[in-house]
C-alpha positions in Angstrom: -48.0 63.6 20.7 -47.8 67.2 22.1 -50.2 68.1 24.9 -52.0 71.4 24.6 -51.0 74.1 27.2 -53.7 76.2 28.7 -53.3 80.0 28.2 -52.9 81.9 31.4 -55.3 84.6 30.0 -58.4 83.4 28.2 -58.5 84.5 24.6 -54.8 85.2 24.3 -52.4 83.0 22.2 -50.3 80.4 24.1 -46.8 81.8 24.7 -43.8 79.8 23.4 -42.2 77.6 26.1 -38.7 78.9 26.8 -37.7 75.3 27.7 -38.3 74.0 24.2 -34.6 73.4 23.7 -34.4 71.2 26.8 -35.0 67.5 27.2 -35.7 65.2 24.3 -37.8 67.7 22.3 -37.6 66.9 18.5 -36.4 70.5 17.8 -33.6 70.0 20.3 -32.6 66.7 18.7 -32.5 68.1 15.2 -30.6 71.2 16.4 -28.0 69.1 18.3 -27.4 66.6 15.5 -27.2 69.3 12.7 -24.8 71.5 14.8 -22.7 68.4 15.7 -22.6 67.5 12.0 -21.3 71.0 11.1 -18.6 70.9 13.9 -17.5 67.3 13.0 -17.2 68.3 9.3 -15.1 71.3 10.3 -12.8 69.0 12.5 -12.5 66.5 9.6 -11.5 69.4 7.3 -8.8 70.5 9.8 -7.5 67.0 9.8 -7.3 67.0 6.0 -5.6 70.4 5.9 -3.0 69.5 8.5 -2.3 65.9 7.7 1.3 64.9 7.0 2.4 61.5 6.0 1.4 58.6 3.8 -1.5 57.1 5.8 -4.3 59.5 4.8 -7.7 57.7 4.6 -11.0 58.9 3.3 -12.7 56.3 5.5 -11.1 58.0 8.6 -12.7 61.3 7.5 -16.1 59.6 7.4 -15.5 58.0 10.8 -14.7 61.4 12.4 -18.0 62.9 11.3 -20.0 59.8 12.4 -18.2 59.5 15.7 -19.1 63.1 16.6 -22.8 62.5 15.8 -22.8 59.2 17.7 -21.3 60.9 20.7 -24.1 63.5 20.6 -26.7 60.8 20.2 -25.3 58.8 23.2 -25.6 61.9 25.4 -29.1 62.6 24.2 -30.2 59.0 25.0 -28.4 58.9 28.3 -30.0 62.2 29.4 -33.5 60.7 29.2 -33.0 58.6 32.3 -30.8 56.2 34.3 -32.0 53.0 32.6 -31.1 54.1 29.0 -27.7 55.2 30.3 -27.1 51.7 31.8 -28.3 50.1 28.6 -25.7 52.1 26.6 -22.9 51.0 28.9 -24.0 47.4 28.6 -24.2 47.6 24.8 -20.7 49.1 24.5 -19.3 46.4 26.8 -20.2 43.9 24.1 -18.3 45.7 21.3 -14.7 45.0 20.6 -12.7 47.5 18.5 -9.8 45.8 16.8 -8.9 48.4 14.2 -5.3 49.6 14.8 -4.6 53.3 14.9 -1.1 53.9 13.3 -0.7 57.6 14.0 -1.1 58.8 17.6 -2.6 62.1 16.1 -5.5 60.0 14.7 -6.4 58.9 18.2 -6.3 62.5 19.3 -8.7 63.4 16.5 -11.0 60.6 17.6 -11.1 61.9 21.1 -11.5 65.4 19.8 -14.8 64.7 17.9 -16.1 62.5 20.7 -15.6 65.3 23.3 -17.3 67.8 21.0 -20.2 65.4 20.3 -20.7 64.6 24.0 -20.7 68.3 24.8 -23.3 68.9 22.1 -25.4 66.0 23.3 -25.2 67.4 26.9 -26.4 70.8 25.4 -23.2 72.5 26.4 -23.2 74.4 23.1 -20.6 77.1 24.0 -18.3 74.4 25.5 -18.4 72.4 22.3 -17.9 75.5 20.1 -15.0 76.9 22.2 -13.3 73.4 22.3 -13.6 73.1 18.5 -12.2 76.6 17.9 -9.3 76.5 20.4 -8.1 73.0 19.5 -8.4 73.6 15.8 -6.4 76.8 16.1 -3.8 74.9 18.2 -3.5 72.1 15.6 -3.1 74.6 12.7 -0.4 76.6 14.5 1.6 73.6 15.6 1.4 72.2 12.1 2.6 75.4 10.5 5.6 75.8 12.8 6.5 72.0 12.4 6.3 71.6 16.2 8.6 68.9 17.5 10.5 68.4 14.2 14.3 68.7 14.4 16.2 70.6 11.7 17.3 67.3 10.1 15.9 63.9 10.8 17.5 60.6 10.3 17.3 58.7 7.0 18.0 55.2 6.0 20.4 54.3 3.2 20.7 50.8 1.9 23.6 49.8 -0.3 24.0 46.5 -2.3 27.7 45.8 -2.7 29.1 43.1 -5.0 32.0 41.2 -3.6 34.3 38.4 -4.8 33.7 34.9 -3.5 35.5 34.4 -0.2 36.5 38.0 0.1 35.3 40.3 2.9 33.5 43.6 2.0 35.7 46.6 2.3 33.6 49.3 4.0 36.5 51.7 4.5 35.5 54.0 1.6 31.8 54.1 2.9 33.0 55.0 6.4 35.2 57.8 5.0 32.3 59.3 2.9 30.0 59.2 5.9 32.6 60.9 8.2 33.0 63.8 5.8 29.4 64.1 4.4 27.2 63.1 7.4 26.7 64.7 10.7 26.1 61.3 12.3 25.9 57.8 10.9 25.8 54.2 12.2 25.6 50.7 10.6 22.1 49.2 11.3 22.5 45.9 9.6 24.6 43.8 7.2 23.1 40.9 5.3 24.9 38.6 2.9 23.2 37.1 -0.2 25.8 35.0 -2.0 28.3 37.3 -3.7 26.3 40.4 -2.6 26.2 42.2 0.7 23.4 44.5 1.8 24.5 47.3 4.1 21.9 49.5 5.9 23.0 52.8 7.4 21.2 55.3 9.6 22.4 58.7 8.6 21.8 62.4 9.4 23.2 64.8 6.8 25.1 67.9 7.8 23.4 71.3 8.0 23.2 72.7 4.5 23.5 69.3 2.9 20.9 66.8 1.8 20.4 63.1 2.0 20.3 62.9 -1.8 23.8 64.3 -2.0 24.9 61.8 0.6 23.3 59.0 -1.4 25.0 60.1 -4.6 28.4 60.1 -2.9 27.9 56.6 -1.5 26.5 55.3 -4.8 29.8 56.3 -6.4 31.7 54.0 -4.0 33.5 50.9 -5.2 31.4 47.8 -6.1 28.1 49.5 -5.3 25.4 47.8 -7.4 22.3 49.4 -6.0 21.5 52.2 -3.5 18.2 53.1 -1.8 17.1 56.0 0.4 14.3 55.9 2.9 12.9 58.8 4.9 13.0 57.6 8.5 10.1 59.9 9.4 7.8 57.9 7.2 9.5 54.5 6.9 7.0 52.7 9.2 4.1 53.8 7.0 6.0 53.0 3.8 
């Protein structure tokens, strides 16, 4: 219910209240939620454009948008008084979040939308807009330049070698290939399965070469029955 405001001059229309965008005014709530929705969708789009890896999730996109709006809603409720703010703290203390976040960048995006949502809920509109613009630009630039990525990362090569009963596996030929074709290599594990031996190597190809060329060279070794290549950058997700 909106109370009528008396006009300072009889007969003239009531002027608009310049504070209509403050407090819990319905117009304020609608503006904050719609603006937060737009910023959250933009952040989710930046996540989609810059995502690298195998763990992309549409559900995470939905969560980013909803978390931003929830953050704004929390600040709107908390700004109405001390008692609602204490109630929010008590309510969140009963919630247990057990969903694991595989990629640290996903946690950064969660904090990103929450900060923007909280700023919008606190009616710090320019703060929310500038945070969104600067952080999004930073993410796009760092993604384009592959920030933090070395020129060649380590890969995993797994070989299955057939051996005669009671005879040790001769790895001399594999070591020689790795010395000539790889910049660095080391044996990670060796597992025996009857007449077969499974050898796992961590390798880094030389500059100008590729892991596929290294795999082909090892696959041509003696008694190699099967060869596999894993990209170490995404092996945990795989």
